[in-house]
C-alpha positions as CSV (number, residue, x, y, z in Angstrom):
1,M,-21.4,1.4,11.6
2,E,-24.1,0.0,9.3
3,D,-26.7,2.2,11.1
4,L,-24.6,5.3,10.5
5,I,-23.8,4.9,6.8
6,P,-26.7,3.7,4.5
7,Q,-25.9,0.7,2.4
8,A,-27.1,2.6,-0.6
9,A,-24.3,5.1,-0.1
10,I,-21.7,2.3,0.2
11,D,-23.0,0.6,-3.0
12,S,-22.9,3.8,-5.0
13,V,-19.2,4.2,-4.1
14,A,-18.5,0.7,-5.1
15,Q,-20.3,1.2,-8.4
16,H,-18.5,4.4,-9.2
17,I,-15.1,2.8,-8.5
18,N,-16.0,-0.2,-10.7
19,V,-17.1,1.9,-13.6
20,R,-13.9,4.0,-13.6
21,N,-11.7,1.0,-12.9
22,N,-12.9,-0.5,-16.2
23,K,-13.0,2.6,-18.4
24,Q,-11.4,2.2,-21.8
25,Y,-9.6,5.0,-23.6
26,N,-8.5,3.0,-26.7
27,I,-4.8,3.5,-25.8
28,P,-3.0,0.7,-27.7
29,T,-0.8,-1.7,-25.9
30,V,1.7,-1.6,-28.8
31,G,3.3,1.8,-28.8
32,N,4.2,4.1,-31.6
33,D,7.5,6.0,-31.5
34,T,5.9,9.0,-33.2
35,N,3.1,9.3,-30.7
36,I,4.1,9.6,-27.1
37,E,0.5,9.2,-26.0
38,T,1.1,5.5,-26.7
39,P,3.3,3.2,-24.6
40,Q,7.0,4.0,-25.0
41,I,8.7,0.7,-23.9
42,F,12.4,0.3,-22.8
43,E,14.6,-2.1,-20.9
44,I,15.3,-1.1,-17.3
45,I,18.8,0.0,-16.5
46,P,20.9,-2.9,-15.2
47,F,20.9,-3.1,-11.4
48,E,24.7,-3.1,-11.1
49,Q,24.8,0.1,-13.1
50,I,22.2,2.2,-11.1
51,D,24.8,4.0,-9.0
52,K,27.4,4.4,-11.8
53,T,26.5,8.0,-12.6
54,D,27.7,11.4,-11.7
55,L,24.1,12.7,-11.5
56,K,22.8,13.9,-8.1
57,F,19.2,13.1,-7.2
58,F,17.6,15.6,-4.8
59,A,14.2,14.9,-3.2
60,V,12.0,17.5,-1.6
61,D,9.0,17.0,0.8
62,G,7.1,18.7,3.5
63,S,4.6,18.0,6.3
64,Y,2.3,19.8,8.7
65,N,0.3,18.8,11.8
66,S,-1.6,20.4,14.6
67,H,-3.5,19.5,17.8
68,S,-5.9,21.5,19.9
69,F,-6.4,21.1,23.6
70,Y,-9.5,21.7,25.7
71,N,-8.1,24.9,27.2
72,G,-8.0,26.7,23.9
73,V,-4.3,26.1,23.2
74,T,-3.4,24.7,19.7
75,I,0.1,23.6,18.6
76,G,0.5,23.9,14.8
77,L,3.7,23.1,13.0
78,Y,4.9,22.7,9.4
79,R,8.3,21.8,8.1
80,G,10.0,21.1,4.8
81,G,13.3,19.6,3.8
82,Y,15.3,17.8,1.2
83,I,18.0,15.2,0.8
84,C,20.4,14.2,-1.9
85,Y,21.8,10.9,-3.2
86,H,25.0,10.7,-5.3
87,S,26.5,7.4,-6.5
88,G,23.9,5.6,-4.4
89,K,24.9,7.3,-1.1
90,Q,23.2,10.1,0.7
91,I,25.5,13.2,0.9
92,R,25.5,15.9,3.6
93,L,23.7,19.1,2.8
94,N,23.9,20.7,6.3
95,D,26.7,22.0,8.5
96,H,25.7,19.8,11.5
97,N,27.9,17.1,13.1
98,D,25.0,14.6,13.3
99,P,26.1,11.4,11.6
100,V,22.5,10.4,10.8
101,I,20.8,13.6,9.7
102,L,22.4,14.6,6.4
103,G,19.5,16.5,4.8
104,Q,18.6,20.2,5.1
105,S,15.3,21.1,6.8
106,Y,13.5,24.2,8.0
107,T,11.0,24.5,10.9
108,P,9.4,27.7,12.2
109,L,9.6,29.0,15.7
110,N,6.0,30.2,15.9
111,I,3.9,27.1,16.7
112,L,1.5,28.4,19.4
113,I,-2.0,29.3,18.4
114,T,-4.5,30.8,20.8
115,C,-5.9,33.6,18.7
116,D,-6.1,34.9,15.1
117,Q,-3.0,37.1,15.6
118,H,-1.0,33.9,16.2
119,L,-2.1,32.7,12.7
120,F,-0.8,35.9,11.2
121,S,2.5,35.6,13.1
122,I,3.0,32.1,11.5
123,Y,2.2,33.5,8.1
124,D,4.6,36.5,8.6
125,E,7.4,34.2,9.9
126,L,7.1,32.0,6.8
127,L,8.0,35.0,4.6
128,T,11.2,35.6,6.6
129,L,12.5,32.1,6.4
130,P,15.8,32.3,4.3
131,P,14.7,29.9,1.5
132,V,11.3,31.5,1.2
133,K,12.6,35.1,1.2
134,S,15.2,34.1,-1.5
135,F,12.5,32.4,-3.6
136,M,10.2,35.4,-3.3
137,E,13.0,37.8,-4.3
138,F,13.6,35.7,-7.4
139,L,9.9,35.7,-8.3
140,Q,9.2,39.3,-7.4
141,P,12.0,41.6,-6.3
142,S,9.6,43.9,-4.6
143,L,8.6,41.0,-2.3
144,D,5.0,41.9,-2.8
145,P,3.0,38.7,-1.7
146,D,-0.1,39.9,-3.6
147,K,1.9,39.5,-6.9
148,I,2.9,36.0,-6.0
149,F,0.1,34.4,-4.0
150,P,-3.5,34.4,-5.5
151,L,-5.1,34.5,-2.0
152,K,-4.9,37.3,0.5
153,R,-3.2,37.0,3.9
154,E,-6.6,37.1,5.7
155,V,-8.0,34.2,3.6
156,I,-4.9,32.1,4.1
157,C,-5.0,32.6,7.8
158,S,-8.8,31.9,8.1
159,T,-8.2,28.4,9.4
160,I,-5.3,26.5,10.9
161,S,-5.3,23.8,8.3
162,T,-5.4,26.2,5.4
163,L,-2.5,28.2,6.8
164,L,-0.3,25.2,7.6
165,S,-0.9,23.6,4.3
166,F,-0.1,26.9,2.5
167,C,3.1,27.3,4.6
168,Q,4.3,23.8,3.8
169,E,3.7,24.1,0.1
170,I,5.4,27.5,-0.2
171,L,8.4,26.2,1.7
172,E,8.6,23.2,-0.6
173,W,8.7,25.4,-3.7
174,S,11.3,27.6,-2.0
175,L,13.5,24.6,-1.3
176,I,13.4,23.6,-5.0
177,Y,14.8,27.0,-5.8
178,E,17.4,26.7,-3.0
179,I,18.6,23.4,-4.4
180,A,19.0,24.9,-7.8
181,C,21.2,27.6,-6.4
182,R,23.4,25.3,-4.3
183,A,27.1,25.2,-5.3
184,E,27.1,21.4,-5.5
185,T,24.2,21.3,-7.8
186,K,25.3,20.7,-11.4
187,Q,23.8,20.6,-14.8
188,G,21.7,17.5,-15.5
189,D,21.0,16.8,-11.8
190,F,17.5,15.7,-10.8
191,I,15.1,17.3,-8.3
192,L,12.1,15.1,-7.3
193,K,9.1,16.7,-5.8
194,D,6.3,14.8,-4.1
195,G,3.1,15.6,-5.9
196,T,2.6,17.7,-9.0
197,L,4.2,20.8,-10.6
198,R,1.0,22.7,-10.1
199,S,-0.3,24.9,-7.2
200,L,-3.4,26.7,-6.0
201,N,-1.2,28.8,-3.8
202,I,1.2,30.4,-6.3
203,K,0.2,32.3,-9.4
204,Q,1.0,30.4,-12.6
205,E,3.2,33.1,-14.1
206,C,5.5,32.8,-11.0
207,L,5.7,29.0,-11.3
208,V,6.4,29.3,-15.0
209,K,9.3,31.6,-14.2
210,L,10.7,28.9,-11.9
211,G,10.2,26.1,-14.4
212,E,11.9,28.1,-17.2
213,F,14.8,29.0,-14.8
214,L,15.3,25.3,-13.8
215,S,15.3,24.0,-17.4
216,N,16.8,26.7,-19.5
217,E,19.2,28.5,-17.1
218,K,20.2,25.7,-14.7
219,N,19.6,22.7,-17.0
220,L,18.1,20.8,-14.0
221,V,15.4,18.1,-14.3
222,L,12.4,18.7,-12.0
223,V,9.8,16.0,-11.9
224,G,6.7,15.7,-9.7
225,I,6.0,12.1,-8.7
226,T,2.9,10.7,-7.1
227,K,1.2,7.3,-6.7
228,H,-2.1,8.9,-5.5
229,S,-3.9,10.4,-8.4
230,S,-7.3,10.2,-10.1
231,I,-5.4,9.7,-13.3
232,K,-4.5,6.2,-12.1
233,M,-8.1,5.3,-11.5
234,E,-9.0,6.5,-15.1
235,L,-6.2,4.4,-16.6
236,S,-6.6,1.3,-14.4
237,Y,-8.0,-0.8,-17.3
238,T,-5.2,0.5,-19.7
239,F,-2.5,-0.4,-17.1
240,K,-3.8,-3.9,-16.9
241,Q,-3.8,-4.3,-20.7
242,I,-0.3,-2.9,-21.0
243,D,1.1,-5.0,-18.2
244,S,-0.3,-8.2,-19.6
245,Y,1.1,-7.4,-23.0
246,L,4.6,-6.6,-21.6
247,Q,4.8,-9.7,-19.4
248,D,3.0,-12.3,-21.5
249,K,3.7,-11.3,-25.1
250,L,6.5,-8.9,-25.5
251,K,8.9,-10.1,-22.8
252,P,9.4,-13.6,-24.2
253,Q,10.6,-12.1,-27.5
254,Y,12.2,-8.8,-26.5
255,P,15.9,-8.5,-27.4
256,F,17.1,-7.9,-23.8
257,K,20.7,-6.8,-23.2
258,Q,20.5,-8.5,-19.8
259,T,21.1,-12.3,-20.0
260,D,19.8,-13.1,-16.5
261,P,16.0,-13.7,-16.8
262,K,15.5,-12.3,-13.3
263,S,16.9,-9.0,-14.4
264,Q,14.9,-8.8,-17.6
265,K,12.4,-6.1,-16.9
266,L,10.4,-3.8,-19.3
267,C,9.5,-0.3,-18.3
268,C,7.0,2.0,-20.0
269,W,5.9,5.6,-20.1
270,F,3.4,7.7,-22.0
271,E,1.9,11.1,-22.0
272,V,-1.6,11.3,-20.4
273,P,-4.1,12.1,-23.2
274,D,-6.6,15.0,-22.8
275,P,-9.7,12.8,-22.4
276,V,-8.1,11.1,-19.4
277,L,-7.2,14.4,-17.8
278,L,-10.7,15.8,-18.4
279,N,-12.4,12.9,-16.7
280,A,-9.8,12.7,-13.9
281,Y,-10.0,16.4,-12.9
282,G,-13.2,17.7,-14.6
283,S,-13.6,19.7,-17.7
284,G,-13.5,23.0,-15.8
285,S,-10.2,22.2,-13.9
286,M,-7.2,24.3,-14.7
287,F,-5.1,21.3,-13.8
288,V,-5.7,19.9,-17.3
289,K,-4.2,22.8,-19.2
290,K,-1.1,22.0,-21.3
291,A,0.1,25.6,-21.5
292,L,1.9,28.4,-19.8
293,T,-1.3,30.3,-19.1
294,G,-4.8,29.5,-17.9
295,G,-3.5,26.6,-15.8
296,R,-2.0,26.0,-12.4
297,G,1.7,25.3,-13.0
298,F,4.3,24.2,-15.5
299,G,3.9,20.5,-15.7
300,L,3.0,17.9,-18.4
301,F,1.4,14.8,-17.1
302,F,2.9,11.3,-17.9
303,V,2.4,7.9,-16.4
304,A,5.2,5.5,-16.0
305,R,6.0,2.0,-15.0
306,L,9.6,2.1,-13.8
307,D,9.9,-1.5,-12.4
308,Y,7.6,-4.5,-12.1
309,V,5.9,-5.8,-8.9
310,E,4.3,-9.1,-9.9
311,K,0.6,-9.3,-9.6
312,L,0.2,-5.8,-8.2
313,Q,0.0,-4.1,-11.6
314,N,-1.6,-0.7,-10.8
315,Y,0.8,-0.3,-7.9
316,D,3.7,-0.3,-10.4
317,W,2.6,2.9,-12.1
318,V,3.4,6.4,-11.0
319,V,2.1,9.7,-12.3
320,A,5.0,11.9,-13.3
321,D,4.5,15.7,-13.9
322,V,7.5,16.7,-16.1
323,N,8.7,20.3,-16.4
324,I,7.0,21.5,-19.6
325,F,10.1,23.3,-20.7
326,D,11.9,20.0,-20.7
327,A,9.1,18.2,-22.6
328,I,8.3,21.0,-25.0
329,P,11.4,23.3,-25.3
330,G,9.8,25.7,-27.8
331,I,6.5,26.2,-25.9
332,K,7.1,29.9,-25.4
333,Q,7.5,30.2,-29.2
334,N,4.3,28.2,-29.7
335,D,6.3,25.3,-31.1
336,P,4.5,22.1,-29.8
337,T,7.3,19.7,-30.8
338,K,8.1,17.3,-28.0
339,N,11.7,16.6,-27.0
340,V,11.3,12.8,-27.1
341,D,15.0,12.2,-26.6
342,K,15.0,14.2,-23.4
343,L,11.9,12.4,-22.1
344,K,13.5,9.1,-22.8
345,T,16.6,10.1,-20.9
346,I,14.5,11.3,-17.9
347,F,12.5,8.1,-17.5
348,Y,15.5,5.9,-18.1
349,A,17.4,7.8,-15.4
350,L,14.5,7.4,-13.0
351,T,14.9,3.6,-13.1
352,R,18.2,4.1,-11.2
353,L,15.9,5.0,-8.2
354,T,13.1,2.5,-8.5
355,Q,14.8,-0.9,-7.9
356,E,15.1,-0.8,-4.1
357,H,13.4,-3.9,-2.7
358,Y,11.3,-2.0,-0.1
359,I,9.6,0.3,-2.6
360,L,9.9,-1.2,-6.1
361,G,8.7,1.1,-8.8
362,Y,8.9,4.4,-6.8
363,P,12.0,6.6,-6.5
364,Y,13.6,5.8,-3.1
365,P,14.9,9.3,-2.5
366,L,11.3,10.5,-2.2
367,V,10.7,7.8,0.4
368,E,13.7,8.9,2.4
369,A,12.8,12.6,2.1
370,H,9.3,11.8,3.4
371,N,10.7,9.9,6.4
372,F,13.1,12.8,7.0
373,V,10.5,15.6,7.3
374,T,7.2,13.9,8.1
375,L,5.5,14.9,11.4
376,K,4.3,11.4,12.2
377,A,1.3,10.2,14.2
378,D,3.2,10.6,17.5
379,F,3.4,14.3,16.9
380,K,0.9,15.0,19.6
381,E,2.6,13.0,22.3
382,E,6.1,14.3,21.4
383,I,5.1,18.0,21.4
384,I,3.1,17.6,24.6
385,N,6.0,15.9,26.4
386,R,8.5,18.5,25.3
387,V,6.3,21.5,26.2
388,K,5.6,19.9,29.6
389,H,9.3,19.4,30.2
390,S,10.0,23.0,29.3
391,M,7.2,24.3,31.5
392,Y,8.7,22.4,34.4
393,L,12.3,23.0,33.7
394,T,12.4,26.7,32.6
395,Q,9.1,28.0,34.1
396,Q,9.1,26.1,37.3
397,M,5.4,25.4,37.0
398,D,3.6,23.0,39.3
399,N,3.3,19.4,38.0
400,V,-0.5,19.3,38.7
401,D,-1.0,22.6,36.8
402,I,1.0,21.2,33.9
403,E,-1.0,18.0,33.7
404,N,-4.3,19.9,33.9
405,M,-3.1,22.1,31.1
406,F,-3.0,19.2,28.7
407,L,-5.8,17.1,30.0
408,D,-7.7,15.4,27.2
409,I,-11.3,15.4,28.3
410,H,-12.5,13.2,25.4
411,S,-10.2,10.4,26.6
412,R,-12.1,10.2,29.9
413,F,-15.4,9.3,28.3
């Protein structure tokens, strides 16, 4: 391996990480209530109260995977789904009798790829999936893809990975709209999305329409949550300083409502300042825009520590992309006033979801949604075995022919 990768290249990576890991942005450890770009500190909701709420917490996720065989056959698949927790228990969202699978998911029928036409078939099928069709009708009643998607059909279908990634994302956004329209969804409920509230695959004006609908018409809280973000690298030094202050200085004197020392935890959130966004994404990136035009979505970036994992500091923090209509209600009227009370309510409510022992600090419904829809590493073996079984059972093909069809030449060398 050392012969393949020059040591100078490895050293440059280490140096870059070290520099960014120790970058200072002069964000104070002591917050100011009038400036939400400084730490806003609060006591975590008591553990025994986390399920005592009438709020529902939906979580959306998606996945895609593909594998090509030596004979020119490729299997490509994407899927998306969502689950819901109410009073700490997962509720049924489908009409199946399965006692384990309670969430709602969608998977296409077109998964075979041997030529370009098959890529177009996958694209066309996506637009006919019930949640996608409903979402597109909401965005553009004429159902004109060119008015919704910035890229042409031919560009999207240029490669398998580009197509499947596009399909997964469009399905995820469609499921958010589907959740908002479900009968059991009530005002104040939360929808959690893995990632950000920004997209390269949907025009911003369309996403803004969704964001306004969710906040102003449905009064639902949509938050994008991620642990993997360049923002965390930029704020690594800041996180360490804040964590040390909270644990070593503030905690011993904080007027906790909880009397049990083991339950005394301080949480924190603040809006990501512009300089951090510019360095994290680049000055030319539309991801840094805090507006309804000229950007990629309808989110406002925050970072939050919603529990405490001792000595893992950076791990504790998540990046939360909050619906800008929740954070800045008057943004369409050019009123920049932040709804601080709403933001406090959002982050406080999220601590109901972050105290599970197996994933402290991260909302557990997103973990369960990920497990529900992810096409895992054994995707290849599972799809091959099922296709082989079908070829033998329904097509009466010879066993030798079937095995040769899926022979992996590379595994023989």
